[in-house]
N, C-alpha and C positions, 0 to 999 in steps of 0.2 A: 726576497731575502731579508731577513731581519737584521737590523743594525744594533750594535752594542756600543754603549758609551760608559766609560768608567770615570769615576771622580777620584782624584788623588786623595789619599787619606790625610795629607797635611792641610786639606781644605779646612778641617776643624781646628787647626792651629793658626790659621791666618789671623793676624791682629784685627783685620776689618771684620771678619766673621765673629771673632770672639768679643770685640768691644763695641762695634758699631751696629751690627745687624740684629734685628729683632728675630724671634722665631719665624715670623711670617716672611721676613727678608730671606732667611736661609732656605726656607721651603721654595720660595720663588726662584732664587738663584740656582738651586739644584735642578729645578724644572728647566730653566734656560740652558743649563749645561747638558741635560740628558733627554730632552724631548725628541720626538720622532722626526722633527724637521732639521735637527742639527746636521752639520756637514763636517768634512775634514778640515775646512779652512776657518771655522769659527764665525762664518757669515751665512745667514740663511733667511729664507722668507717665512714670515709668520704674522698673521693678523691678530689683533688684540681680541677679536671675537673668539678666535680659536683658543687663545690662551685662557680666556674666561671659561670656555666650555671645558677644557682639559682640567683646569684647577678647581672648577666649581665656584668661581668668583663672579662678581658682577663686572661689567665693563668699567665702571667707575673705580673699582678696587684695582683692577689691572692697570688702568691709566695712572693711578696714584703710585703704584709700585714702579711702573716704568719711569715716571718722573723722578722718583727717589733714587733709582739705580743710575739714571742719567746725570742728574744734577748733584746729588749728595754723595753717593758711593763712587760715582764716575767709573762704573764698570761696564757699561754698555752704551751703544749708540743705536738709534732707530730712525729710519727714514720712512715717514708716514705715506709717501707717495709710492715708492717702490716696495714698501712693506718688508724691507730688509733690516735685520738686526745683527749687530756685530758685538762680540764679546772681547773686551780689551785684552785680557790675559790668556786667551785661548792658546795662542802660539807658544807662550812661555810654559804652559802646563801640558800641552798636548803635541807639540811639534819639536820634539827633541831629536828625532831620528830621521835621516834622509833616505836616500836610495831611490832607484828609478821608479818602482811602483808607487811609492809615496809621492814623489815629485810629479809623476804623471797624473795622479789623482788630484793633487792640489792645483795643477795647471788647468785641468778640465773644469774644476769647480770655480776657479777664479774667473774663467771666461764668462761665466753666467752672472757675475755680479754687475749690477747696473750702476750703483753708486760707488765709484772707485775710491771716494774718500774713506769709505769703510775699510777698504783694503789697506790703506795707509795707516789707519787707526789700529788695526790688528797687528800690522807689521812692526810697529814701534816696540812691542813687547817680545818679539821673536828673537831668541838668543842665537840660534843656529844661522850662520851667515848665508849658507847656501839657500836656505828656505826664505830668509828675509829678502835676499836679492831677487828671488822669483816674484815675491809679492810686489816689490818696488818696481819691477819691470812692467807690471800691469798698470801701475799708477802713472808711469811716464808716457804710456801709449796715448793717454788722453790730454797730454799737456798742450799740444798745438791746438787741439779742438777747443779747449777752455779759453785760450787766448783769443781765438777767432770769435767765439761767442761773446766774450767781453767787449771786443771791439765793435761788433754789430750793435750792441745795446747802448753804446755811448751816444747814439744819435737820438735817443729818447729821453725826454726830460723827466725828472723826478716829480711825482705828484704829491698831494697833501696827505696821502695815506701812510703816515709815519708813526702814528701813535700805537705802538705795539707793546705787547706784554713781554718784557725782556726775560722773564723767567722761563719762557717757552723757547728752548733752543734745541731743535730736533737734531742733535748729534753733530752740529757744525758740518752738515753734509755738503757734498760738492754742489748740490743744487743751490745751497745758500751762497755759493761763490759764483754761480753762473746766472747773471741777470737775465739772459735770454732763454729762459726755460721753454718758451714757446718755439724757439729755434732748435731745441735739443731733439735729435732724432730718437732718443730714448723715450720721449713722450709717446711715440707710436706704440710702444709696448704697454702703455698704461691703459686703464679702463676708459671706456667712453665717458663715464661720469666725470672722471678727473679732467679729461680733455675739454669737456663742455664748460666746466666751471672755470678752468684756466683761461679759455678763450673768451668767456664773458668778462672776466676780470680784465684781461689785457685790452679788449676791444671797447671797453666802456670807461676808461680813464681812472681805474683804481690804483694804478702805479705799476708799470711794466716791470720795474726792477725790484719791487718789494717781494722778494722770494720768501722771506720769513713770514710775511703776512699771508701769502698764498698757502704755505704749508700749514699754518694755524687754521685757516679756513677749511682746507681739505681734510683736516683731522675730524671735522664734523661728519664726514661721510661714514666714518667707522665708529666714532665715539658718542654719537648722539642717540637719542631714543626715537628719532623720526622713522616712520615706516617708509617714507619716500625721501630720503635725505638729499639726493641730488636736486629734485624738483623744489624742495623747501629752501635749500641754499640759494638756488637761482632766483626764487621769488623774493627772498630777503635782499638779494643784491639788486633786483629790479626796483624794490621799494627804496633802497638807498639811493639809487640813481634818480628816481623820481623826486626825491627830497633833496637832491644835490648834496648828499652826505656820503661821499665815496671814501669811507674810512672803515677799516677792519672792525674797530670797536663798536661802530654803529650797527654793522651787520650782525655781529655777535650778540649785541643787545637785543636785536629783533628775535634772533634764534632762541635766546634764553627766555625771553618773554613767552614765546610760543610753547616752549617746553614746560615752563611753569604753569601754563594754562592747559597742559595736556593736549595740545593741538598737534597731532602727530602726522596728519596727512594734509595735502593741499585742499581737499574738500572741507575738512574741519576748519582750516584757517580761513578759507573764503566764507564759509558759513558764519564764522565768528565775527568777521569784519562787516558782513552784511547785516548781522543782527547782534551787535555787541551786548555783552551782559551788563545789566545795570550796576552802577557802582553802589555798593551798600552804604546807606546813610546811617549816621549815628542814631541809635535808638533812644527815644525820649521816654522816660518813665511816665506811666499813666497814673501813678499813685498821687493822691493829693495830700499834702501835708498841712495841718492846721497851723495858722500863724500863732505865735506865742507858745506858751507852755502847755504840754499835754495834760489832760485831766484823767486820773484813774477812773475806771469804770465803776468801782464800788463807792465812789463819793457821791452823795446826794447834794446837789448844788441848789440852794435856794436863792434865787436872784433878787428876791424882795427883802431879804434879811437886812436889818439895820436901817431901813428907810421908814420914815414917819409920814403918813398921809394926812 
């Protein structure tokens, strides 16, 4: 059954759309509001690769737009682990009417949301009390669990992996408030790739409670050009361990170097390190320059002129 999504005509009168959004911003926002993954609750799963495919953009362009809408416009939040996206003003624009069918639909869809902080985020803009209360009830259900996870994590010391890029804030998600991500039952629903990277991070002293660092690293699974992203990330982490540099920025530096060298598979990386490319030396000119002043070709120079024998 086809889904239909309508955009309110006052979208074009919104001051943000009028004064702050570029034409590309407006196109992207309309896509977020109307794509086939949207739901009744304003929270849905969507990968950046799917966005790039639908829009005809590169992954880098989508990443840039996502950061712009998260940090500048402050209209969305995105959890890169659960792949869930939330639209801030969805409730204000689309949830004006209640009734049992609507409430039942909302309740069913809210049950499927893994990152409950996104439910709180959307609930803030809902004006209808009945619907907002329903959203808030799903946030409260996880309250005791969050406290328990926090208490469990207090037994682990903070490590040196603290040098983070503060500009990357993936939606202030609930994962960012739960240091015990490895104790979170929701991780069972994640891909094997995510679990392996998180387990390697936690078991090798990178910093158990550095959730923001984990999220930044996991974003390389989707946003990099590697053909084997999980294996490449694990290899970079292993190198960091071997060099006793258990820091996010060190791992990212390795990954960026490999991307810059177009090393996209483990085989290419291993081959490169076994036979590193020679560093180009500065070329020296082979031209010889005569000392002193150049003599034009047409001048006949008589070296004996003016000498008496």
